[in-house]
C-alpha positions in Angstrom: 26.5 -49.3 -48.5 30.2 -48.7 -46.8 29.6 -45.2 -45.0 33.0 -44.9 -43.2 35.1 -42.0 -44.4 39.4 -42.5 -43.7 39.9 -39.0 -46.2 40.7 -35.7 -44.2 39.0 -32.5 -43.9 40.1 -28.9 -43.7 38.7 -27.0 -41.3 39.2 -23.5 -39.6 38.3 -21.8 -36.8 37.6 -18.1 -36.8 38.2 -15.1 -34.6 35.1 -15.5 -32.3 36.4 -19.5 -31.8 34.2 -21.0 -34.0 34.9 -24.0 -36.4 34.1 -23.9 -40.0 34.2 -27.1 -41.9 34.8 -27.3 -45.6 32.5 -30.6 -45.3 30.2 -31.2 -42.6 32.0 -34.4 -40.4 29.7 -37.0 -39.1 31.1 -39.0 -36.1 28.4 -41.6 -35.7 24.9 -42.7 -37.3 21.8 -43.9 -35.6 19.6 -45.5 -38.8 16.2 -45.5 -36.9 14.9 -44.3 -33.9 11.4 -43.8 -32.8 12.3 -41.6 -29.3 14.8 -39.0 -30.4 12.3 -36.7 -32.3 9.0 -36.8 -31.1 6.3 -38.3 -33.6 8.7 -39.2 -36.0 10.7 -42.2 -38.0 13.7 -41.1 -37.6 17.5 -41.3 -37.9 20.1 -39.9 -36.3 23.7 -38.2 -37.2 26.5 -37.1 -34.8 28.0 -34.3 -36.1 31.7 -34.0 -34.5 32.6 -31.4 -32.1 31.4 -29.6 -28.9 32.5 -25.9 -26.9 31.7 -27.3 -23.9 33.2 -29.5 -21.4 30.1 -31.3 -19.3 31.2 -33.0 -16.7 28.2 -35.8 -17.2 28.8 -35.7 -21.0 28.1 -39.1 -22.7 29.9 -38.9 -26.1 32.8 -38.1 -25.2 34.4 -39.8 -28.2 32.4 -36.2 -30.1 34.5 -33.2 -28.1 36.8 -33.0 -30.4 36.9 -31.0 -33.9 38.2 -33.6 -36.5 37.4 -35.7 -39.2 33.9 -37.4 -39.0 33.9 -41.1 -39.2 31.3 -41.5 -41.6 31.3 -40.1 -44.9 29.0 -37.3 -45.7 28.2 -37.6 -49.1 27.8 -41.7 -48.5 25.4 -40.9 -45.3 23.4 -38.5 -48.0 23.0 -41.4 -50.4 21.9 -43.4 -47.8 19.2 -41.1 -47.0 17.9 -41.2 -50.3 17.3 -45.0 -50.0 15.1 -43.8 -46.5 12.8 -41.6 -48.7 9.3 -42.8 -47.8 11.0 -45.6 -45.2 11.8 -42.6 -43.0 10.2 -39.3 -41.9 12.7 -37.3 -39.8 16.6 -36.6 -39.4 18.2 -35.1 -36.6 21.4 -33.3 -36.2 22.6 -34.1 -32.7 26.1 -34.5 -31.5 28.6 -33.2 -30.1 26.8 -29.9 -30.8 25.8 -29.9 -34.4 26.3 -26.2 -34.9 29.4 -25.9 -33.9 30.2 -27.0 -37.6 28.3 -23.4 -39.0 27.7 -23.7 -42.4 28.4 -27.1 -42.9 26.3 -28.1 -40.8 23.2 -25.3 -42.1 24.0 -26.6 -45.8 23.9 -30.2 -45.2 20.5 -29.8 -43.7 18.7 -28.0 -46.6 20.1 -30.9 -48.7 18.3 -33.2 -46.4 15.5 -31.4 -45.9 15.4 -31.1 -49.7 14.9 -34.7 -50.0 11.7 -34.2 -48.5 12.7 -35.5 -44.2 11.8 -32.9 -41.2 14.6 -31.8 -39.4 15.1 -32.1 -35.9 18.2 -30.5 -34.0 19.2 -31.6 -30.8 21.6 -28.7 -28.9 22.8 -27.3 -25.8 22.4 -23.9 -27.4 25.8 -22.2 -27.4 25.4 -20.8 -30.7 22.0 -18.7 -30.8 23.5 -16.7 -34.1 23.7 -19.7 -35.7 20.4 -21.3 -34.5 18.1 -18.0 -35.6 20.2 -18.9 -39.4 19.2 -22.6 -39.5 16.0 -21.7 -37.8 13.9 -22.2 -41.2 15.0 -25.2 -42.4 14.5 -26.9 -38.4 11.5 -28.4 -37.8 11.9 -29.0 -33.9 14.7 -29.0 -31.3 15.3 -30.6 -27.6 17.5 -28.2 -25.9 19.4 -28.7 -22.7 19.3 -26.3 -19.9 21.9 -28.2 -17.8 21.7 -25.9 -14.6 20.7 -22.5 -12.9 23.6 -20.1 -14.0 25.4 -20.1 -10.4 26.1 -23.8 -11.5 26.5 -23.6 -15.2 30.2 -23.0 -15.6 30.9 -25.4 -12.8 29.3 -28.0 -15.1 30.3 -27.1 -18.5 33.7 -25.4 -18.3 32.6 -22.1 -20.5 31.3 -19.1 -18.7 29.3 -18.0 -21.3 27.5 -21.3 -22.3 24.6 -19.9 -19.9 23.8 -16.6 -21.4 24.2 -18.5 -24.9 21.5 -21.1 -23.9 19.1 -18.1 -22.6 19.5 -16.2 -26.1 18.5 -19.5 -28.1 15.9 -20.6 -25.9 14.2 -16.7 -27.0 15.7 -17.1 -30.4 13.8 -20.5 -30.9 10.5 -19.5 -28.8 9.8 -16.3 -31.7 9.7 -19.2 -34.4 6.7 -20.7 -32.3 7.6 -24.4 -33.7 7.7 -26.9 -31.0 10.9 -27.7 -28.9 11.5 -29.8 -26.2 13.9 -28.1 -23.0 15.5 -31.0 -21.4 16.8 -31.1 -17.8 19.9 -33.6 -16.8 19.2 -33.7 -12.7 23.3 -34.1 -11.9 22.6 -33.9 -8.1 26.7 -32.3 -8.0 24.8 -29.6 -10.3 21.6 -29.3 -9.8 19.4 -29.5 -6.7 15.4 -30.1 -6.8 14.9 -26.3 -6.1 17.4 -25.4 -9.4 14.8 -27.9 -11.5 11.7 -26.2 -9.8 13.5 -22.4 -10.8 14.6 -23.8 -14.1 10.8 -25.0 -14.9 9.5 -21.2 -13.9 11.6 -19.8 -16.4 10.8 -22.9 -19.3 7.7 -21.7 -18.9 7.8 -18.1 -18.5 9.6 -18.1 -22.1 6.5 -20.0 -23.4 7.5 -23.6 -24.2 4.9 -26.2 -23.6 7.0 -29.4 -23.5 9.9 -30.3 -20.7 11.4 -33.3 -19.7 13.2 -34.1 -16.7 16.2 -36.7 -17.5 18.0 -38.9 -14.4 21.6 -38.8 -14.4 23.0 -41.8 -15.1 27.0 -41.7 -14.0 29.3 -42.9 -16.3 33.1 -41.7 -15.5 32.3 -40.3 -11.3 35.8 -40.8 -9.6 35.8 -41.7 -6.1 35.7 -38.1 -4.9 32.7 -37.3 -7.0 30.0 -39.9 -6.4 26.5 -39.4 -6.1 24.1 -42.0 -4.8 20.8 -43.9 -6.2 19.0 -41.6 -3.7 20.6 -38.7 -4.4 19.8 -39.3 -7.7 16.3 -40.4 -7.2 15.3 -37.3 -5.0 14.1 -35.2 -8.0 11.6 -38.5 -9.5 10.4 -39.5 -5.9 9.3 -35.6 -4.5 5.7 -36.2 -5.8 4.8 -32.1 -5.0 7.7 -31.1 -6.9 6.4 -33.4 -9.7 2.9 -32.2 -9.3 3.7 -28.2 -9.3 6.2 -28.9 -12.8 3.6 -30.8 -14.4 1.0 -28.0 -14.0 3.1 -25.7 -15.7 3.6 -27.5 -19.5 1.7 -28.7 -21.6 3.3 -32.3 -21.5 5.9 -33.4 -19.1 8.6 -36.0 -19.7 9.9 -37.9 -17.0 13.0 -40.1 -18.1 13.8 -42.6 -14.8 
């Protein structure tokens, strides 16, 4: 089945800078994964557009808002053929909620096929997360740094406060989540990681993930070393204290 799309689609940006698409725009697709939605065999849809400009972004080709490479209707038809073979569909990005109602409507259609819905999010749109919460079964949410370095890392001065609002929105649902930190030593220290873990635990989350920073686009002025990147994983006291705060902690080295 040909899933690519060469059509252009209309979009608008509202007075708050939120993007509304007429049709969901899909910039990438993984047809099968066992690691992106805990306990589920899933596909992943990567939606275009992200409000953040993270220094270590691994999907920079998905940042800008525009037409996606995949035809949403053809992807939906393909998902029909996966009924009984896959259990869930993850909406990722970019930031999937940036496309607003187009994303939420597509989630609803996919859920009506019988798939569980997962979401990978940076937490920038708490209102949209609340609007979609009944459709979503699980989220993975990025807690990128402490407030001191959040703007420096993401390029957006309100991103930290919006993240905290999204955490509170999701905590109220009682549904499962993984809160994760990518430990870029340019923006996160071991003390920062411990403080983030304490905050996440205090908000009632049970699952936490610590992810090793993998350099993709470092320049000569901002290089990290293997020792710097490994410091979060080689500290037994840090690991033990964080492990004691949660039901599960995943250390992704």
